Wavefront OBJ file of the C-alpha trace (Angstrom):
o trace
v 2.112 -82.485 103.816
v -0.229 -85.419 103.364
v -2.464 -85.757 100.329
v -5.449 -83.499 100.711
v -7.775 -86.288 99.593
v -6.587 -88.551 102.428
v -7.129 -85.824 105.014
v -10.604 -85.062 103.613
v -11.510 -88.759 103.591
v -10.604 -88.946 107.266
v -12.720 -85.855 108.040
v -15.648 -87.457 106.213
v -15.218 -90.527 108.420
v -15.248 -88.338 111.536
v -18.571 -86.811 110.449
v -20.079 -90.237 109.769
v -18.954 -91.514 113.175
v -20.563 -88.513 114.835
v -23.836 -88.972 112.920
v -24.185 -92.708 113.511
v -22.718 -93.060 117.018
v -26.075 -93.134 118.810
v -27.677 -95.637 116.459
v -24.571 -97.825 116.461
v -24.346 -97.879 120.274
v -28.053 -98.785 120.622
v -27.683 -101.668 118.169
v -24.520 -102.901 119.892
v -26.354 -102.859 123.229
v -29.111 -105.015 121.714
v -26.568 -107.454 120.264
v -24.707 -107.867 123.552
v -27.877 -108.220 125.676
v -28.088 -111.960 126.456
v -31.606 -111.581 127.870
v -33.163 -110.942 124.445
v -34.236 -113.767 122.147
v -31.723 -114.831 119.505
v -33.960 -113.620 116.643
v -33.999 -110.032 117.932
v -30.251 -110.058 118.480
v -29.634 -111.412 114.994
v -31.909 -108.738 113.505
v -29.845 -106.114 115.349
v -26.658 -107.632 113.900
v -28.115 -107.350 110.391
v -29.120 -103.722 110.968
v -25.641 -103.001 112.305
v -24.161 -104.497 109.150
v -26.318 -102.174 107.010
v -24.707 -99.065 108.516
v -21.849 -97.513 106.539
v -18.495 -99.083 107.324
v -16.883 -95.684 107.674
v -19.276 -94.871 110.516
v -17.285 -97.166 112.823
v -14.919 -95.279 115.133
v -12.136 -97.765 114.502
v -11.902 -96.561 110.869
v -10.685 -93.080 111.900
v -6.950 -92.557 111.476
v -5.062 -90.272 113.866
v -3.419 -87.552 111.792
v -1.168 -84.615 112.591
v -3.175 -81.384 112.783
v -0.281 -79.417 111.317
v 0.741 -81.572 108.351
v -1.819 -84.383 108.133
v 0.883 -87.034 108.537
v -0.666 -90.369 109.636
v 2.372 -91.938 111.300
v 4.548 -91.057 114.318
v 1.576 -89.311 115.942
v 1.648 -88.063 119.538
v -1.900 -88.201 120.932
v -1.276 -85.722 123.718
v -0.033 -83.062 121.299
v -2.147 -84.103 118.279
v 0.827 -83.783 115.959
v 3.563 -85.841 114.392
v 7.141 -86.060 115.605
v 8.376 -84.045 112.618
v 5.952 -81.159 113.195
v 6.783 -81.238 116.917
v 10.501 -81.015 116.135
v 10.033 -78.070 113.772
v 7.768 -76.164 116.148
v 10.049 -76.997 119.089
v 13.089 -75.691 117.221
v 11.341 -72.398 116.572
v 10.218 -72.166 120.227
v 6.477 -72.382 119.577
v 5.762 -75.321 121.911
v 5.477 -74.104 125.522
v 7.552 -76.067 127.998
v 9.595 -77.877 125.352
v 13.345 -77.388 125.575
v 15.137 -78.820 122.595
v 18.775 -79.505 123.196
v 21.619 -80.758 121.076
v 25.193 -81.549 122.002
l 1 2 3 4 5 6 7 8 9 10 11 12 13 14 15 16 17 18 19 20 21 22 23 24 25 26 27 28 29 30 31 32 33 34 35 36 37 38 39 40 41 42 43 44 45 46 47 48 49 50 51 52 53 54 55 56 57 58 59 60 61 62 63 64 65 66 67 68 69 70 71 72 73 74 75 76 77 78 79 80 81 82 83 84 85 86 87 88 89 90 91 92 93 94 95 96 97 98 99 100 101
């Protein structure tokens, strides 16, 4: 199991991303709009910089839903390779046939 504080920190980031996604996307649209004057675009850049850093989607870490492990993560299954192996061995993953020879 991962440290509970690390998992909670990641959940806090997810909430921030959800709260600020609209504002962040509007500001990014202003920044990338070449039709606007440079002063308005620069003001939008400054406002974007004032937002919390953890409200950026890139700061979210993919973690296993079973154990919270941050590495060896399968996106399709939303779990790590170790959790997948354990659940596969016990027959709890539908369609997964684990073989050994």
